[in-house]
Structures are given as C-alpha cells and as structure tokens.
VEXDREN-2710 file (C-alpha; in Angstrom, 1 decimal):
% VEXDREN-2710
k/r/px/py/pz
1/UNK/80.4/34.2/72.2
2/UNK/82.3/32.1/74.3
3/UNK/79.5/29.9/76.4
4/UNK/78.0/27.3/75.2
5/UNK/74.0/27.1/76.2
6/UNK/74.9/24.3/78.8
7/UNK/77.7/26.0/80.1
8/UNK/76.2/29.0/80.4
9/UNK/72.5/27.4/82.4
10/UNK/74.7/25.9/84.5
11/UNK/77.2/28.3/85.9
12/UNK/73.7/30.3/86.3
13/UNK/72.2/27.1/87.9
14/UNK/69.7/27.2/85.4
15/UNK/67.8/30.1/86.7
16/UNK/67.8/33.3/85.4
17/UNK/70.8/35.9/85.5
18/UNK/68.3/39.0/86.8
19/UNK/69.1/38.3/90.2
20/UNK/65.8/40.3/91.1
21/UNK/64.1/37.3/88.7
22/UNK/66.0/34.0/89.3
23/UNK/63.2/32.2/87.6
24/UNK/63.8/28.7/86.6
25/UNK/65.3/28.3/83.2
26/UNK/64.4/26.2/80.2
27/UNK/66.7/28.1/78.3
28/UNK/66.3/28.4/74.1
29/UNK/69.4/30.0/72.6
30/UNK/68.0/33.3/71.6
31/UNK/67.7/33.8/75.3
32/UNK/71.9/33.5/75.8
33/UNK/72.7/36.8/75.7
34/UNK/76.3/37.9/74.0
35/UNK/78.2/41.1/76.6
36/UNK/81.3/40.9/74.4
37/UNK/84.6/40.7/74.2
38/UNK/85.8/42.3/77.3
39/UNK/86.5/39.4/79.7
40/UNK/83.0/39.8/81.0
41/UNK/82.3/36.5/80.9
42/UNK/80.8/35.3/77.9
43/UNK/77.1/34.8/78.0
44/UNK/74.3/35.3/80.6
45/UNK/71.0/33.6/80.2
46/UNK/67.8/35.3/80.9
47/UNK/63.9/33.9/81.4
48/UNK/61.6/34.8/78.1
49/UNK/60.2/38.3/80.3
50/UNK/63.4/39.2/81.4
51/UNK/65.2/38.5/77.8
52/UNK/62.2/40.5/76.0
53/UNK/63.1/43.8/78.3
54/UNK/66.5/43.4/77.5
55/UNK/65.5/43.1/74.1
56/UNK/63.4/46.5/74.2
57/UNK/66.4/48.3/75.7
58/UNK/64.8/48.4/79.7
59/UNK/68.2/46.0/80.5
60/UNK/71.0/47.5/79.6
61/UNK/74.1/45.3/78.1
62/UNK/76.1/46.9/81.2
63/UNK/73.6/45.8/84.0
64/UNK/74.0/42.4/82.3
65/UNK/77.8/42.6/82.8
66/UNK/77.3/43.6/86.6
67/UNK/74.8/40.7/87.2
68/UNK/77.3/37.9/85.4
69/UNK/80.6/39.6/87.5
70/UNK/78.7/38.9/90.9
71/UNK/77.4/35.9/90.3
72/UNK/80.9/34.3/89.1
73/UNK/82.4/36.1/92.1
74/UNK/80.2/35.4/95.1
75/UNK/80.2/31.7/93.3
76/UNK/83.8/31.1/92.9
77/UNK/84.2/33.0/96.4
78/UNK/81.5/31.7/99.0
79/UNK/80.6/28.7/96.7
80/UNK/76.8/28.2/94.5
81/UNK/74.2/28.7/97.3
82/UNK/76.1/31.9/98.1
83/UNK/73.7/34.3/95.8
84/UNK/70.5/32.4/96.7
85/UNK/71.8/33.3/100.5
86/UNK/72.2/36.6/100.3
87/UNK/69.1/37.2/97.7
88/UNK/66.8/35.2/100.3
89/UNK/68.3/37.0/103.1
90/UNK/67.2/40.3/101.5
91/UNK/63.9/39.0/101.5
92/UNK/63.9/37.4/104.9
93/UNK/66.0/39.6/107.3
94/UNK/67.2/36.6/109.6
95/UNK/67.6/33.0/109.3
96/UNK/68.3/30.6/112.2
97/UNK/71.0/28.2/111.6
98/UNK/73.3/25.8/113.7
99/UNK/76.5/25.4/113.8
100/UNK/77.0/23.8/110.5
101/UNK/75.2/26.2/109.3
102/UNK/77.4/28.7/110.4
103/UNK/80.5/26.7/109.2
104/UNK/78.7/27.1/105.3
105/UNK/78.3/30.6/105.9
106/UNK/81.9/31.1/107.5
107/UNK/83.0/32.9/104.0
108/UNK/79.9/35.3/104.2
109/UNK/80.4/36.2/107.3
110/UNK/84.1/36.6/108.0
111/UNK/83.4/39.1/104.2
112/UNK/81.4/41.2/106.1
113/UNK/78.5/40.7/104.1
114/UNK/76.2/38.7/106.9
115/UNK/76.4/39.0/110.5
116/UNK/75.2/36.9/113.4
117/UNK/72.2/38.8/115.0
118/UNK/72.0/36.5/117.9
119/UNK/73.4/33.3/119.3
120/UNK/70.8/31.3/121.0
121/UNK/72.1/28.9/123.5
122/UNK/71.0/25.4/123.3
123/UNK/70.1/25.2/127.2
124/UNK/67.6/28.0/126.4
125/UNK/65.7/27.1/123.1
126/UNK/65.8/23.5/124.0
127/UNK/67.7/22.5/121.0
128/UNK/70.7/20.3/120.7
129/UNK/73.3/22.8/119.1
130/UNK/73.3/26.5/119.7
131/UNK/71.5/28.3/117.1
132/UNK/72.5/31.5/115.1
133/UNK/70.7/34.0/113.6
134/UNK/72.0/35.1/110.1
135/UNK/71.1/38.5/108.4
136/UNK/72.2/40.5/106.1
137/UNK/75.4/43.3/107.4
138/UNK/74.9/47.1/106.2
139/UNK/77.7/46.3/103.9
140/UNK/76.2/43.2/102.8
141/UNK/72.7/44.8/101.8
142/UNK/74.3/47.8/100.4
143/UNK/76.3/44.7/97.7
144/UNK/72.9/43.1/97.3
145/UNK/71.3/46.3/96.1
146/UNK/73.7/47.4/93.8
147/UNK/74.0/43.9/92.2
148/UNK/70.3/44.3/91.7
149/UNK/70.3/47.0/90.1
150/UNK/73.2/46.5/88.1
151/UNK/75.4/49.1/89.3
152/UNK/79.7/48.8/88.6
153/UNK/82.2/50.8/90.9
154/UNK/80.7/53.8/91.8
155/UNK/78.6/53.7/89.0
156/UNK/75.3/54.4/90.5
157/UNK/73.2/54.3/87.4
158/UNK/71.8/51.6/85.6
END
C-alpha cells in the first residue's frame, strides 16, 4: 500500500472513508484498508464499525475504491470542504449563504452539482448583503447517492 497511515488520515480529513458514516477517526493501523495496485489510491481509512463491516464482507473492496476515488476527485476539484458540503445538503435540503459563501461554492455550482434555489435581496431580508439559498441539483443528488452506494460508472450494484 502506498499511503502511510498519516497520509491516509490527512487525505480523509480524519474522518471515516464511508460517506454515509464520516465518523471522526483515531486510526489503528489495522483500519487502513489496502485497495490494491490498480491506481485507485493506495488505502482508505475506516472507523472501527465500518472496518468490521468491510472485514465481514458487507462492504466490498470495489465500494471502498469508489468511495476513495470520489473523495479524491471532489477534494482535488473543489477543495477539502466539498464532500461535507454535498453530504450536508443531502440531509438539510438547502442552506443560505452570503456572497462569500456563493463564491466558495462556485465550483460545485458551475459543475451542476449544486443550484441556487432562491436569491434573497438585502432590501427584503434586512441583511447587509444578498443571500442565496443553495441546494443539491438533481444531478448532485444522483451523484451523492451513487457515491454513498459505492457505484462506479454504469455499475448500479454495490
């Protein structure tokens, strides 16, 4: 495995690599799962519960690879906060942001993963600046569900 435990922990943001879990990690080295030499990124960190499920066969290695690849892609393309932004919007439906938040979300908006549901004028809201309500687009919701389920490409099974 090419990742050291410290490298893998840092890349995972010190959270479980299972996007449906994301528990904070205090990693034991046995929880660093090797993904093989197929260019999929070396290793993935799992919390104790997810590692136990993977060890029992409930989480296939191809699912771990998909989780790792999506995490790497999102972080590389949109920054370290992008995975958590997408996962949060899966749960809360929408968030209000100011202009700075809109700029921080520009990559996710331009990719079509997020959309602006509403713009609220500062004159109406009484705030100092306009606010924007962001939510997952249909494409974004499909993307996040496929990521959580560990799907790659046209593969619709776990």
